[in-house]
C-alpha positions in Angstrom: 16.0 11.1 34.5 16.1 9.1 31.3 14.4 10.9 28.4 12.7 8.7 25.8 13.2 9.8 22.1 11.5 8.3 19.1 13.4 8.2 15.8 11.8 6.3 12.9 13.5 3.2 11.5 11.2 3.5 8.5 13.0 3.2 5.1 12.0 6.7 4.1 13.4 8.2 7.3 16.6 6.1 7.0 17.0 7.4 3.5 16.6 10.9 4.8 19.4 10.4 7.4 17.6 9.0 10.5 20.5 6.7 11.5 22.9 9.7 11.4 20.4 11.7 13.5 20.4 8.9 16.1 24.2 8.9 16.3 24.2 12.7 16.7 21.6 12.6 19.5 23.5 9.9 21.3 26.7 12.0 21.0 25.0 15.2 22.2 23.4 13.4 25.1 26.8 11.8 26.2 28.4 15.2 26.0 25.8 16.6 28.4 25.7 13.4 30.6 22.0 13.2 29.9 20.6 9.6 29.8 18.4 9.0 26.8 16.4 6.0 25.5 16.0 5.9 21.8 13.1 4.0 20.4 13.1 3.2 16.6 9.5 3.5 15.7 7.7 3.4 12.3 6.7 6.5 10.3 3.7 8.6 11.1 3.3 9.0 7.3 4.1 12.7 7.1 7.0 11.9 4.8 8.0 15.5 4.0 8.9 15.8 7.8 11.2 12.8 7.9 13.2 12.2 10.0 10.5 13.2 12.5 12.0 13.0 15.9 9.6 12.9 18.9 10.5 13.5 22.5 8.4 12.2 25.4 7.5 15.1 27.8 5.0 15.6 30.6 2.7 17.2 28.0 3.0 14.3 25.6 5.2 13.5 22.6 6.5 16.6 20.9 7.7 16.3 17.3 10.5 18.0 15.5 11.1 17.6 11.8 12.6 17.2 9.3 15.7 16.8 11.5 19.2 16.5 10.0 22.3 15.4 12.0 23.6 19.0 11.8 20.4 20.2 13.6 20.9 18.1 16.7 23.2 20.4 18.7 20.9 23.3 18.1 17.9 21.3 19.2 19.7 20.4 22.5 20.6 24.0 23.0 17.0 25.0 22.5 15.9 22.5 25.2 14.1 20.1 22.9 14.3 17.3 25.5 11.6 19.2 27.4 9.7 20.3 24.3 11.5 23.6 23.8 10.8 26.1 21.0 12.7 25.6 17.8 12.2 26.2 14.1 11.7 22.5 13.5 9.1 22.0 16.3 5.7 20.9 15.0 4.1 20.3 18.4 2.1 17.1 19.1 2.1 15.1 15.9 -1.4 13.9 16.4 -2.6 17.5 16.3 -0.9 18.3 13.0 -3.7 18.9 10.4 -2.4 16.1 8.2 -2.9 13.5 10.9 -5.9 15.2 12.7 -8.0 14.9 9.5 -7.5 11.2 9.2 -9.6 8.2 10.3 -6.8 5.8 11.3 -7.8 2.2 11.8 -5.2 0.1 10.0 -2.5 2.7 10.8 -3.6 3.6 14.3 -0.4 2.4 15.9 2.1 3.1 13.1 4.7 5.6 14.2 3.5 5.3 17.8 4.7 2.0 19.0 8.0 0.1 19.0 7.5 -2.3 16.1 9.6 -5.0 17.7 7.8 -4.9 21.1 5.1 -7.4 21.7 4.3 -5.6 25.0 3.9 -2.3 23.2 1.6 -3.9 20.6 -0.6 -5.5 23.3 -0.7 -2.2 25.3 -2.1 -0.4 22.2 -5.0 -2.8 21.5 -3.1 -5.5 19.7 -4.4 -9.1 19.6 -7.9 -8.0 20.7 -9.1 -9.2 17.3 -7.5 -12.6 17.6 -8.8 -13.1 21.1 -12.4 -12.5 19.8 -11.7 -14.7 16.8 -10.8 -17.6 19.1 -14.1 -17.2 20.9 -16.2 -17.0 17.7 -14.8 -19.8 15.6 -14.3 -20.1 11.8 -17.8 -19.6 10.5 -18.5 -16.6 12.7 -15.2 -15.0 11.8 -16.1 -15.1 8.1 -19.6 -13.7 8.9 -18.0 -10.7 10.7 -15.8 -10.1 7.7 -18.8 -10.3 5.5 -20.7 -7.8 7.6 -17.8 -5.4 7.4 -18.0 -5.2 3.6 -14.2 -5.6 3.3 -13.0 -5.8 -0.3 -9.5 -6.6 -1.5 -7.2 -3.6 -1.1 -4.7 -4.8 -3.7 -6.6 -3.6 -6.7 -9.4 -5.9 -7.8 -11.7 -5.0 -4.9 -13.1 -8.6 -4.6 -15.1 -9.2 -1.4 -12.8 -10.8 1.1 -15.5 -12.9 2.8 -16.4 -14.7 -0.4 -12.8 -15.7 -1.0 -12.4 -16.9 2.6 -15.7 -18.9 2.5 -14.6 -20.6 -0.7 -11.3 -21.8 0.8 -13.1 -22.7 4.1 -15.5 -25.0 2.2 -12.8 -26.6 0.1 -11.7 -30.1 1.2 -8.0 -30.6 1.4 -5.3 -32.0 3.7 -3.6 -28.6 3.8 -4.5 -25.0 3.1 -2.4 -21.8 2.9 -2.7 -18.1 3.6 -0.5 -16.0 1.3 0.0 -12.3 1.9 0.8 -10.4 -1.3 3.3 -7.8 -0.1 4.9 -7.5 -3.5 4.3 -3.7 -3.5 5.5 -2.7 -6.9 3.1 0.1 -8.0 4.6 3.6 -8.5 3.6 5.9 -5.7 2.7 3.2 -3.2 4.4 2.5 0.2 1.6 1.5 2.6 2.5 -2.2 2.7 6.1 -1.3 3.5 5.1 1.2 6.2 2.9 -1.4 8.0 5.5 -4.1 7.8 8.2 -1.7 9.2 6.0 0.1 11.7 3.4 -2.4 12.9 4.3 -5.9 11.8 2.4 -7.7 14.5 -0.8 -6.4 12.9 -0.1 -8.3 9.8 0.8 -11.4 11.8 -2.5 -11.1 13.7 -4.6 -10.7 10.5 -3.0 -13.7 8.8 -3.5 -15.8 11.9 -7.2 -14.9 12.0 -7.5 -15.7 8.3 -5.8 -19.1 9.0 -8.3 -20.0 11.8 -11.2 -18.9 9.6 -10.4 -21.1 6.6 -8.5 -24.0 8.3 -5.0 -23.1 7.1 -2.0 -23.8 9.3 0.7 -22.2 7.2 1.2 -18.7 5.9 3.7 -16.9 3.7 4.4 -13.2 3.3 5.7 -12.7 -0.2 7.5 -9.4 -0.5 10.1 -7.5 -2.5 13.9 -8.0 -2.1 14.0 -4.2 -2.3 12.4 -4.0 1.1 15.2 -5.1 3.5 14.0 -3.1 6.4 10.4 -4.5 6.1 11.8 -8.1 5.8 13.9 -7.6 8.9 11.0 -6.1 10.9 8.6 -8.9 9.8 11.1 -11.7 10.6 11.8 -10.2 14.0 8.1 -9.9 14.9 7.4 -13.5 13.7 10.2 -14.7 16.0 8.8 -12.7 19.0 5.2 -13.8 18.3 6.4 -17.5 18.4 8.2 -16.9 21.7 4.9 -15.6 23.2 2.8 -18.5 21.9 1.0 -16.4 19.3 2.3 -18.5 16.4 3.0 -22.2 16.1 1.1 -25.1 17.7 -2.0 -24.2 19.9 -2.0 -20.5 19.4 -2.6 -18.7 22.7 -3.4 -22.0 24.3 -6.2 -22.7 21.8 -7.0 -25.7 19.6 -5.7 -23.8 16.5 -2.2 -23.9 15.0 -0.7 -21.5 12.6 2.8 -20.5 11.6 4.2 -18.3 8.9 7.4 -17.1 7.2 8.7 -14.4 4.9 9.7 -15.1 1.3 11.4 -12.7 -1.1 10.6 -12.1 -4.7 13.3 -11.3 -7.4 11.9 -8.0 -8.7 9.4 -9.0 -11.3 6.4 -6.7 -11.4 4.1 -9.4 -12.8 4.6 -11.4 -9.6 2.2 -9.0 -8.0 -0.5 -10.9 -10.0 -1.6 -13.7 -7.6 -1.0 -16.7 -9.8 2.4 -15.5 -10.9 3.2 -14.9 -7.3 2.3 -18.5 -6.5 4.6 -19.9 -9.2 7.4 -17.7 -7.8 6.7 -18.9 -4.3 6.9 -22.5 -5.5 10.4 -21.7 -6.9 9.3 -21.4 -10.5 9.5 -18.6 -13.0 6.7 -16.1 -12.2 4.2 -16.8 -15.0 0.5 -16.0 -14.9 -1.8 -19.1 -14.7 -5.0 -19.5 -16.6 -8.2 -19.5 -14.5 -10.0 -21.7 -13.6 -9.0 -23.3 -11.4 -9.0 -20.4 -9.0 -6.3 -20.2 -6.3 -9.1 -20.7 -3.7 -9.5 -24.2 -5.1 -6.0 -25.0 -6.4 -3.4 -22.4 -5.3 0.0 -22.8 -3.6 1.2 -26.4 -4.3 -2.2 -27.0 -5.8 -3.9 -26.6 -2.4 -6.7 -24.2 -1.5 -5.1 -20.8 -0.8 -6.3 -17.4 0.4 -4.3 -14.7 -1.3 -4.8 -11.2 0.2 -3.0 -8.0 0.1 -1.3 -6.5 3.2 -3.9 -3.8 3.7 -6.8 -6.4 3.4 -5.2 -8.6 6.1 -4.3 -5.8 8.4 -7.9 -4.5 8.4 -9.1 -7.8 9.8 -7.9 -7.4 13.4 -10.0 -4.2 13.7 -13.0 -5.8 12.2 -12.9 -8.7 14.7 -12.0 -6.5 17.6 -14.8 -3.9 17.1 -17.2 -5.9 14.9 -18.0 -5.9 11.2 -20.8 -3.4 11.5 -18.5 -0.9 13.2 -16.1 -1.1 10.2 -19.0 -0.9 7.7 -20.1 2.4 9.2 -17.2 4.0 7.4 -17.2 4.6 3.6 -19.9 4.8 0.9 -21.9 2.5 -1.3 -20.1 -0.8 -1.7 -16.8 0.6 -0.7 -16.8 0.2 3.1 -14.2 0.9 5.7 -11.1 3.0 5.4 -8.4 3.2 2.7 -4.8 4.1 3.4 -4.2 6.5 0.5 -0.6 7.2 -0.6 0.0 10.7 -2.0 3.2 11.0 -4.0 4.7 12.6 -7.1 4.9 16.3 -7.7 3.1 17.2 -4.5 3.9 19.5 -1.6 2.9 17.3 1.3 3.4 13.7 0.3 2.6 10.9 2.6 0.1 8.3 3.9 -3.5 9.5 4.5 -6.0 7.0 5.9 -9.6 8.0 5.6 -13.0 6.5 4.8 -14.0 6.0 1.2 -15.8 8.9 -0.3 -13.3 11.8 0.0 -12.7 13.4 -3.4 -9.5 13.3 -5.4 -9.4 17.1 -5.4 -9.5 17.2 -1.6 -6.7 14.7 -1.4 -4.4 16.5 -3.8 -5.1 20.1 -3.2 -6.3 20.3 0.4 -4.4 17.5 2.0 -1.4 17.3 -0.4 -1.1 21.1 -0.7 -1.0 21.1 -4.5 2.2 20.7 -6.4 5.7 20.9 -4.9 6.8 22.9 -8.0 4.1 25.5 -7.5 2.7 25.1 -11.0 -0.9 24.1 -11.6 -1.8 20.4 -11.3 -2.4 18.8 -14.7 -3.4 15.3 -13.8 -3.0 12.5 -11.3 -2.4 8.8 -12.0 -4.3 6.7 -9.5 -3.8 3.0 -9.0 -0.1 2.6 -10.0 1.5 2.4 -13.4 -1.6 0.7 -14.9 -4.0 3.3 -13.5 -5.7 6.0 -15.6 -4.6 9.6 -15.7 -7.4 11.6 -14.1 -7.6 15.3 -15.3 -8.3 18.2 -13.0 -11.9 18.5 -14.3 -12.6 15.1 -12.8 -11.2 15.9 -9.4 -14.7 15.9 -7.9 -14.5 12.1 -8.3 -15.2 10.3 -4.9 -12.5 7.9 -3.9 -14.3 4.6 -4.2 -14.3 1.5 -6.4 -17.5 2.1 -8.4 -17.0 5.9 -9.0 -13.6 5.3 -10.5 -14.7 2.2 -12.5 -17.5 4.4 -14.0 -14.8 6.7 -15.4 -12.6 3.8 -16.8 -10.2 4.3 -13.9 -9.2 2.2 -10.8 -8.1 3.0 -7.3 -5.8 -0.1 -7.2 -3.6 -0.1 -4.1 -4.5 3.5 -3.3 -1.5 5.2 -4.8 -1.8 8.8 -6.2 1.0 10.3 -8.4 0.6 14.0 -9.1 1.8 15.8 -12.3 2.0 19.5 -12.9 1.3 21.3 -16.2 4.8 20.7 -17.5 4.2 16.9 -17.9 3.9 15.5 -21.4 1.1 13.0 -21.2 2.0 11.4 -24.5 5.4 10.5 -23.0 3.8 9.2 -19.9 1.4 7.0 -21.9 4.3 5.7 -23.9 6.1 4.8 -20.6 3.0 2.8 -19.5 3.1 0.8 -22.7 6.8 0.3 -22.5 6.5 -0.7 -18.9 4.1 -3.5 -19.9 6.4 -4.7 -22.7 9.3 -5.0 -20.3 7.4 -6.5 -17.4 5.2 -8.9 -19.4 5.6 -12.6 -18.4 5.1 -13.4 -22.1 2.5 -16.0 -21.7 -0.4 -14.3 -23.6 -0.1 -12.7 -27.1 -2.2 -9.5 -26.4 0.2 -8.5 -23.6 3.5 -9.8 -25.0 3.0 -8.6 -28.6 0.4 -5.9 -28.1 2.6 -3.8 -25.7 5.6 -4.0 -28.1 3.5 -2.9 -31.1 1.9 -0.2 -28.8 5.3 1.3 -28.1 6.1 1.3 -31.9 2.8 3.0 -32.7 3.3 5.7 -30.0 6.8 6.4 -31.4 5.3 7.0 -34.8 2.5 9.2 -33.4 4.9 11.3 -31.4 7.1 11.7 -34.6 4.0 13.0 -36.5 3.9 10.0 -38.8 0.3 9.2 -40.1 -0.9 10.5 -36.8 -4.7 10.1 -37.3 -4.4 6.5 -38.6 -1.9 5.5 -36.0 -4.1 6.9 -33.2 -7.0 4.9 -34.5 -4.9 1.7 -34.7 -3.5 2.3 -31.1 -7.1 2.7 -29.8 -8.1 -0.6 -31.4 -5.0 -2.3 -30.0 -5.8 -1.1 -26.5 -9.3 -2.6 -26.8 -7.8 -5.9 -27.8 -5.4 -5.8 -24.9 -8.2 -4.9 -22.4 -10.4 -7.8 -23.6 -7.9 -10.5 -24.5 -5.1 -10.4 -22.0 -4.7 -13.2 -19.5 -4.2 -10.9 -16.4 -4.4 -7.3 -15.3 -0.9 -6.4 -16.6 -2.0 -6.5 -20.2 -5.6 -5.8 -19.4 -5.0 -2.6 -17.5 -2.1 -1.1 -19.5 -4.7 0.5 -21.9 -6.1 2.6 -19.0 -3.2 5.1 -18.8 -2.8 5.1 -22.6 -6.5 5.7 -23.5 -7.0 8.2 -20.6 -4.0 10.3 -21.8 -5.3 10.2 -25.4 -8.9 11.1 -24.4 -8.1 13.8 -21.9 -4.9 15.3 -23.4 -5.1 14.9 -27.2 -3.0 18.0 -27.7 0.0 16.2 -26.2 -0.4 13.7 -29.0 -0.5 16.4 -31.7 -4.2 16.1 -32.2 -6.9 18.8 -31.9 -7.9 19.5 -28.2 -11.1 17.4 -28.1 -11.9 13.9 -26.9 -10.6 11.2 -29.3 -13.2 8.6 -30.1 -12.5 4.9 -30.5 -12.0 3.7 -34.1 -15.0 1.9 -35.6 
């Protein structure tokens, strides 16, 4: 009897030796004349257990991890093909506390299906959303998205339905759907995991968006540093076309939509939607002034929907189960679930999808297990390199847009980077300012010049030179950048700097009390 074994083809798993594990399993099986079928799935999101090898048994899929190539002979000897006992055995992955505590909608299939299999995707509920969308029509699709309360998962949290309605109402001979998969924030990997582990979900979401607004062409703009995601997306697009789910008359309907993948060249600023559009058009990625908004004049000056991967992959579930079902999750104006990425100095790093409202402390201490170093947690940066440093005394903060905004913080793309007590927050704040100066497109003065002067000021402060006066000047500079920058790169860089100054003044050589803004 042929035994089916799942070994992730996720970039994290490959980096941890998954390909070598596959070779070792094949060699051990040949040696024993045991037929095996190896399926390269996506990651379940428990990254500390990668490569996580799963064997299909009569009791279900049994996981073992983290598996190295050198462990394989021992696993075979222990009878792992039938779920045998071994030190690496974790049991059924879905029963592991890290997964059992989650509410998985967007990531419901990730790590379970073969990402390249159209049949597998359909068997696990794929394309139910598109089928209902074809029955509803454009206006009712947008109404369902409105009922769901879905907001942009890329950082700004703008209501998705409003953006779609604006493009739908625009008059033009051509419209576009652009997926911003330029995932450049530190501590984030959800976009990559979806593209590698469930690419048809993104295809389905973009197709529904195209039908809703009248667009016939879509682009996935992603990083050249994501070769495995690019391969998986291009393969899935090819398969979807072959099954009539992309191209002319989708699924035999009156609607047509096709898409392709485009690679960026590594500029962080191209995660900003208008710089992304310039890059997509073959130009240098430079931020555009608004108005006009991309919804009116976007790609090639045509009305364009620009959404993040996580926004678009939420759409199939909203259409399949209804907007009201999705809105039942979450709190306040933050509805649905958020795939949160836990990284940095943390014991159990990975992807945790849950409804909005869980506290930061629960995520870091209960789910993440505290620091990997064993030292006390000092702070967490939430929302990427432009996110604020949140101190432990604010870890009761609910994970939702408004709660974070009230504390001059942001949830961004849902990335959390944990720091222990050994971290020097002045150095981390300097890094944020230097990052901005390096990555600035240079179009606006507050970002281009402000970040450069900011680095110089921080060097003087850290050297003990006129510390009080320079701290006051730095605070004023941050306010200028927040209010005067053309885009979020310059506008959000002050968040990590000011939060570090306010919460950890002792790291700047100041007395341990909150620093006030200069008059």
